[in-house]
Backbone as ProteinMPNN parsed JSONL, in Angstrom:
{"seq_chain_A": "LDIKPILEITAEGRIGAFAKVRSRKSALRKLIDVMLEEIDESTEQTIGISHANCLRDAEWLAQEIRTKLNSTVNPFSTANPFSHHHMLLRTF", "coords_chain_A": {"N_chain_A": [[-9.163, -19.864, -4.31], [-7.744, -17.539, -4.346], [-7.718, -15.272, -2.637], [-6.803, -12.155, -1.386], [-5.911, -10.491, 1.464], [-6.276, -7.095, 2.507], [-4.528, -5.413, 4.779], [-4.633, -3.415, 7.766], [-3.23, -1.185, 10.183], [-4.731, -0.326, 13.062], [-5.892, 2.612, 14.9], [-5.687, 1.835, 17.498], [-3.56, 0.173, 17.436], [-3.836, -2.391, 16.503], [-3.763, -5.103, 14.139], [-5.734, -5.641, 11.371], [-8.134, -6.942, 8.971], [-8.795, -4.865, 6.336], [-9.905, -4.9, 3.848], [-10.838, -7.358, 1.343], [-9.651, -8.862, -1.558], [-9.52, -10.415, -4.863], [-7.159, -11.011, -6.315], [-3.594, -10.621, -6.784], [-2.84, -8.297, -8.276], [-5.224, -6.882, -8.066], [-5.172, -6.335, -5.359], [-3.032, -4.535, -5.189], [-4.053, -2.466, -6.748], [-6.237, -1.766, -5.157], [-4.958, -0.663, -2.932], [-4.004, 1.708, -4.081], [-6.454, 2.906, -4.784], [-7.542, 3.405, -2.229], [-5.677, 5.216, -1.264], [-6.136, 7.339, -3.062], [-8.676, 8.093, -2.224], [-8.246, 8.932, 0.424], [-5.98, 10.596, 0.746], [-4.953, 13.929, 1.038], [-4.672, 15.823, -1.624], [-3.869, 18.404, -1.9], [-1.719, 18.974, -0.374], [1.789, 18.369, -0.163], [2.931, 15.07, -0.456], [4.851, 12.421, 0.929], [5.588, 9.183, 0.267], [6.246, 5.951, 1.429], [7.398, 2.743, 0.411], [7.338, -0.597, 1.243], [8.512, -3.809, 0.619], [8.276, -7.401, 0.246], [10.461, -9.055, -1.111], [9.446, -8.506, -3.662], [10.123, -6.709, -5.788], [9.422, -5.873, -8.398], [6.599, -5.522, -8.251], [6.571, -3.496, -6.329], [7.878, -1.435, -7.706], [6.025, -1.015, -9.79], [3.811, -0.159, -8.282], [4.892, 2.187, -7.173], [5.252, 3.764, -9.488], [2.574, 4.086, -10.302], [1.606, 5.525, -8.11], [3.147, 7.874, -8.29], [2.168, 8.851, -10.72], [-0.693, 9.058, -10.41], [-1.085, 10.394, -7.99], [0.773, 12.367, -7.892], [2.984, 12.382, -6.138], [5.885, 12.132, -3.982], [7.935, 9.304, -3.853], [9.561, 7.371, -1.526], [12.763, 5.667, -1.415], [12.721, 2.128, -1.921], [12.168, -0.341, 0.606], [13.065, -3.491, 1.996], [11.119, -6.106, 3.469], [10.245, -8.411, 6.069], [8.869, -11.344, 4.85], [7.076, -12.825, 6.346], [5.798, -11.179, 8.087], [4.637, -9.16, 6.666], [2.019, -8.374, 4.522], [-0.306, -7.389, 2.097], [-0.436, -4.324, 3.125], [-1.854, -1.535, 4.678], [-0.765, 1.354, 5.97], [-1.757, 3.842, 8.029], [-1.705, 7.287, 8.885], [-2.623, 8.682, 11.87]], "CA_chain_A": [[-9.914, -18.644, -4.485], [-6.77, -16.457, -4.55], [-8.147, -14.09, -1.885], [-5.704, -11.389, -0.794], [-6.403, -9.498, 2.426], [-5.613, -5.799, 2.668], [-4.467, -5.24, 6.227], [-4.344, -2.075, 8.266], [-2.946, -1.04, 11.611], [-5.737, 0.6, 13.572], [-5.439, 3.622, 15.861], [-5.397, 1.121, 18.747], [-2.354, -0.625, 17.243], [-4.179, -3.757, 16.105], [-3.753, -5.409, 12.711], [-6.997, -6.254, 10.97], [-8.451, -6.906, 7.545], [-9.491, -3.66, 5.877], [-10.665, -5.336, 2.672], [-10.365, -8.598, 0.726], [-9.787, -8.847, -3.009], [-9.312, -11.744, -5.419], [-5.884, -11.258, -7.003], [-2.474, -9.772, -6.355], [-2.946, -7.006, -8.953], [-6.371, -6.201, -7.455], [-4.73, -5.84, -4.047], [-2.226, -3.334, -5.423], [-4.973, -1.41, -7.214], [-7.039, -1.347, -4.006], [-4.121, 0.247, -2.153], [-4.015, 3.002, -4.766], [-7.8, 3.473, -4.645], [-7.685, 3.925, -0.865], [-4.857, 6.428, -1.202], [-6.837, 8.394, -3.789], [-9.806, 8.523, -1.399], [-7.895, 9.454, 1.744], [-4.876, 11.556, 0.778], [-5.239, 15.315, 0.669], [-3.755, 16.117, -2.728], [-3.446, 19.799, -1.889], [-0.453, 19.056, 0.353], [2.815, 17.476, -0.686], [2.977, 13.797, 0.245], [5.968, 11.516, 0.715], [5.06, 7.847, 0.507], [7.255, 4.893, 1.462], [6.937, 1.41, 0.019], [8.115, -1.714, 1.767], [8.096, -5.029, -0.081], [8.892, -8.654, 0.692], [11.037, -9.719, -2.279], [8.557, -8.26, -4.817], [10.564, -5.409, -6.289], [8.665, -5.501, -9.596], [5.318, -4.974, -7.787], [6.845, -2.227, -5.645], [8.17, -0.443, -8.745], [4.76, -0.714, -10.453], [3.028, 0.632, -7.337], [5.52, 3.51, -7.091], [4.942, 4.506, -10.712], [1.15, 4.443, -10.237], [1.475, 6.584, -7.099], [3.702, 9.099, -8.866], [1.295, 9.303, -11.798], [-2.051, 9.398, -9.983], [-1.106, 11.264, -6.819], [1.81, 13.385, -7.995], [3.656, 12.328, -4.839], [7.242, 11.618, -3.9], [8.004, 7.952, -3.295], [10.875, 7.104, -0.943], [13.375, 4.421, -1.876], [12.083, 0.909, -1.436], [12.836, -1.125, 1.64], [12.573, -4.868, 2.03], [10.475, -6.466, 4.727], [10.124, -9.825, 6.353], [7.651, -11.812, 4.191], [6.149, -13.436, 7.294], [5.088, -10.156, 8.85], [4.037, -8.177, 5.766], [1.13, -8.787, 3.437], [-0.716, -6.112, 1.524], [-0.765, -3.596, 4.345], [-2.078, -0.105, 4.58], [-0.416, 2.039, 7.214], [-2.349, 5.178, 7.999], [-1.3, 8.218, 9.921], [-3.803, 9.183, 12.588]], "C_chain_A": [[-9.024, -17.441, -4.7], [-7.189, -15.162, -3.862], [-6.942, -13.459, -1.199], [-6.274, -10.39, 0.202], [-5.594, -8.206, 2.345], [-5.678, -5.524, 4.163], [-4.2, -3.794, 6.58], [-3.975, -2.162, 9.735], [-3.892, 0.035, 12.112], [-5.117, 1.607, 14.533], [-5.081, 2.987, 17.198], [-4.165, 0.224, 18.632], [-2.618, -2.067, 16.859], [-4.099, -3.893, 14.585], [-5.054, -6.122, 12.387], [-7.211, -6.133, 9.484], [-9.275, -5.663, 7.237], [-10.402, -4.02, 4.705], [-10.086, -6.668, 2.207], [-10.65, -8.517, -0.765], [-9.339, -10.193, -3.561], [-8.013, -11.97, -6.169], [-4.822, -10.294, -6.486], [-2.577, -8.368, -6.978], [-4.13, -6.214, -8.393], [-6.012, -5.632, -6.092], [-3.918, -4.558, -4.209], [-3.108, -2.171, -5.887], [-5.827, -0.874, -6.066], [-6.241, -0.387, -3.122], [-4.121, 1.646, -2.77], [-5.377, 3.675, -4.633], [-8.01, 4.09, -3.268], [-6.865, 5.205, -0.708], [-5.555, 7.588, -1.89], [-8.006, 8.951, -2.974], [-9.363, 9.316, -0.178], [-6.803, 10.516, 1.779], [-5.356, 12.923, 0.312], [-4.219, 15.727, -0.385], [-3.29, 17.566, -2.753], [-2.143, 19.995, -1.117], [0.517, 18.041, -0.241], [2.894, 16.22, 0.179], [4.28, 13.068, -0.08], [5.499, 10.144, 1.151], [6.204, 6.845, 0.456], [6.636, 3.562, 1.082], [7.899, 0.384, 0.583], [7.611, -2.973, 1.066], [8.844, -6.235, 0.47], [9.309, -9.447, -0.545], [10.122, -9.634, -3.505], [8.883, -6.903, -5.414], [9.759, -4.959, -7.506], [7.301, -4.907, -9.223], [5.511, -3.624, -7.116], [7.136, -1.121, -6.655], [6.901, -0.045, -9.488], [3.905, 0.191, -9.569], [3.579, 2.052, -7.235], [5.188, 4.355, -8.314], [3.483, 4.954, -10.721], [0.922, 5.581, -9.247], [1.991, 7.901, -7.656], [2.763, 9.702, -9.908], [-0.042, 9.826, -11.271], [-2.103, 10.385, -8.829], [-0.09, 12.394, -6.893], [2.569, 13.523, -6.68], [5.082, 11.834, -4.986], [7.185, 10.227, -3.281], [9.424, 7.73, -2.807], [11.462, 5.832, -1.533], [12.701, 3.219, -1.209], [12.881, 0.296, -0.292], [12.259, -2.529, 1.604], [12.045, -5.173, 3.416], [10.455, -7.978, 4.875], [8.82, -10.338, 5.737], [6.645, -12.445, 5.146], [5.348, -12.403, 8.074], [4.405, -9.122, 7.971], [3.185, -8.872, 4.71], [0.842, -7.499, 2.68], [-1.214, -5.287, 2.706], [-0.852, -2.108, 4.07], [-1.769, 0.518, 5.929], [-0.912, 3.469, 7.112], [-1.761, 6.011, 9.116], [-2.541, 8.788, 10.56], [-3.467, 10.455, 13.322]], "O_chain_A": [[-9.493, -16.413, -5.188], [-7.037, -14.079, -4.428], [-6.166, -14.136, -0.524], [-7.052, -9.519, -0.186], [-4.38, -8.231, 2.139], [-6.762, -5.415, 4.737], [-3.617, -3.043, 5.798], [-4.363, -3.096, 10.435], [-3.859, 1.172, 11.642], [-3.96, 1.47, 14.93], [-4.269, 3.529, 17.948], [-3.765, -0.412, 19.607], [-1.701, -2.887, 16.888], [-4.332, -2.937, 13.846], [-5.426, -7.089, 13.05], [-6.562, -5.332, 8.811], [-10.336, -5.451, 7.825], [-11.518, -3.513, 4.587], [-8.993, -7.061, 2.616], [-11.749, -8.151, -1.181], [-8.831, -11.028, -2.813], [-7.794, -13.088, -6.636], [-5.125, -9.291, -5.839], [-2.418, -7.367, -6.279], [-4.042, -4.994, -8.26], [-6.496, -4.566, -5.714], [-4.099, -3.605, -3.451], [-2.92, -1.032, -5.461], [-6.111, 0.322, -6.004], [-6.79, 0.594, -2.62], [-4.225, 2.646, -2.059], [-5.451, 4.88, -4.397], [-8.587, 5.171, -3.15], [-7.32, 6.166, -0.087], [-5.568, 8.702, -1.367], [-8.289, 10.148, -3.031], [-10.032, 10.272, 0.216], [-6.711, 11.265, 2.752], [-6.072, 13.045, -0.682], [-3.049, 15.951, -0.077], [-2.412, 17.922, -3.54], [-1.53, 21.06, -1.195], [0.115, 16.996, -0.752], [2.92, 16.307, 1.406], [4.752, 13.095, -1.216], [5.06, 9.967, 2.287], [7.033, 6.885, -0.453], [5.478, 3.294, 1.401], [9.114, 0.488, 0.419], [6.402, -3.17, 0.938], [9.905, -6.103, 1.078], [8.621, -10.375, -0.972], [10.035, -10.58, -4.288], [8.009, -6.045, -5.531], [9.445, -3.775, -7.629], [6.885, -3.904, -9.804], [4.709, -2.711, -7.31], [6.686, 0.011, -6.478], [6.71, 1.133, -9.79], [3.344, 1.181, -10.039], [2.811, 3.015, -7.215], [4.877, 5.539, -8.183], [3.187, 6.085, -11.108], [0.138, 6.493, -9.511], [1.339, 8.935, -7.509], [2.588, 10.919, -9.967], [-0.473, 10.916, -11.646], [-3.069, 11.138, -8.704], [-0.093, 13.285, -6.044], [2.77, 14.627, -6.174], [5.441, 11.202, -5.979], [6.473, 10.003, -2.302], [10.381, 7.879, -3.568], [10.734, 5.01, -2.09], [12.189, 3.302, -0.093], [14.105, 0.405, -0.236], [11.104, -2.729, 1.227], [12.467, -4.577, 4.406], [10.629, -8.716, 3.905], [7.754, -9.819, 6.067], [5.475, -12.589, 4.793], [4.319, -12.735, 8.662], [3.663, -8.283, 8.48], [3.612, -9.847, 4.092], [1.69, -6.608, 2.639], [-2.303, -5.536, 3.225], [-0.047, -1.523, 3.345], [-2.444, 0.235, 6.918], [-0.525, 4.212, 6.21], [-1.37, 5.492, 10.162], [-3.415, 9.319, 9.874], [-4.328, 11.031, 13.986]]}, "name": "protein", "num_of_chains": 1, "seq": "LDIKPILEITAEGRIGAFAKVRSRKSALRKLIDVMLEEIDESTEQTIGISHANCLRDAEWLAQEIRTKLNSTVNPFSTANPFSHHHMLLRTF"}
């Protein structure tokens, strides 16, 4: 089925499924859609991207963020592939 969960860390510190989509590219697009809904574009934003050996996806995501949100993207960092999926980290 190629289902990709979008995970989030809740205010209580728990990891849970925020959404489920059907492809890798859909997961990346969903991350951007959520950012567009939740980020206040009137203030300058700095966004960090962490990837698990998927530099090409991280570069694509960074370019989309720069284009659609007019935001600064920090240099990429690598993450442990066993602990990171498509994850949305929110500031509360």
